[in-house]
N, C-alpha and C positions, 0 to 999 in steps of 0.2 A: 523861764524855768519849765522843765518838763518832768513830771513825777507821776508815777502810777504804781500799780501792783504788778509784780512779775513773778512767775513761778520759779522758785529757786529750791534746789534740794536742801533739806534741813536734816541734819544728823539727829535722829530721835534720841540718842543717848546723851548728847551734850548741848543741844539746841544751838550749835554753831551753824550759821547760815553759809551754805556753799552753793555754787552754781557752775554748771558745766553745759556746754552746747555740743561738745564733740563726742565721737563714737566711743572713745576710750572709757568714758564715765557712764555710759548707759547701763552698765552692770552694777553701778553703785547701790549700796544698801540704804541710801538716804531716801527720805520721804520728800515728795514734792509738796511745797507749801507756798501760797501767795505771800509775798513780802513787799513792803513799800520799797520802791527803787527810784532813786533820783536819776533820771536819764541825762538831763542837761541843765547846767547852770551857766549862763553866759552873761558876762559883763564886758562892755566895750573897753578896749584897751585904754581909752582916754579917761575912764572912770575907775580903773582898777586901783587897788590899795586905798580905797575910800570906805571900806566896810560894807559895800553893797552885796558882795558875794556872801559874806557872813550873815547878813540880814536875810537874804534869800534862803540860805541853808537853814537858819533858825526857823523860818516860817514853814519850810517843808517838814522839819522835825515836829513842829507844833501841830500841824495838820495830821501827820501820821500818829502822833501820841494822843492828842486830845480828841480828835474827831474819828479817826480810824481805830483808835484804841490798840495800837500795835506796840510791841515791846522792842523791836529792832527796826532800823532803817538801813538800807544798803545803797551803794552807789557804784557804778561802773566808771573806771577812769583809764584812759590810755596811759601805758607805762611811761611814755615820754612827755606827758603833760605835767611838767613840774609845777606851774602855778596852781593847777587844780589839786595835785597831790598835796601841796603845801596847805591849801585852804582846808582840805578834809582832815589832814593830820592835826592842824591847829584846832579843828572843830571836834577832835576826839575820836575820829574814825580810825579803825585799825584794820590791818590786812587780814582777810580770812585765810586760814591755812588749810591745806589738804592733808591727808593722812601721813604723808612723808615729811611734813613740816615746812614745805615750800609755800610760797605765796600762791593763792588760788587765782587762776586766770580763767576767763571764759571768752569765747568768740562772740562778738556783738556786731550786728549789722548796723551800719551807719550810712547816712546819705551825705555825699559830698558832691556839690555841683550836679545834683539830680541823678547821681550814679550811686547805686548801692555798693558798699564795700564791707567786707568782713574783716574786722580787726580784733586782735587780742586786747583784752582789758583786765585790769586788776579788779577784783571784787572787794570793796571795803565795806565795813559795817560798824554800826554804833548802837549800843543799848540806849534807848530813850525812855524806858520805863522800868522801874524796879519791880521785881516779882512780888515782893511782899505787900507794898502799899499802893502800887499803881502811880506813884508820883514821879515827877521828872528827877532823874538821878543827879542832874546838875544843880538842883535847888538846895542841896545840902551844904 
């Protein structure tokens, strides 16, 4: 698992987290804010469908919520990574939308075989803390 804080634009009017790396969005009126971002969750193919990915995801959310005191957590996912998209969808992650209602994507630099590649990724997010009481919204 790889998780850290990443600067993502946050719309000050509706607190929806959005992120862009390309030139088109440099003129955005959104404010940059650090947000917890899960970069990688990797489970060996021989051990997938055993709940390991879900447990890793839950631990990342716990750290972001209980230790970092964050309200949202985000994840970058390659659009063709169906197993990861399924895991995050089952975990309650939703697609971030841009102003025109389309799915928000951002370019992410990844390393494959020691070569850096820039690939488009969906930005998904999940609310992990209620505004009112600071509790885990899944505990209700």
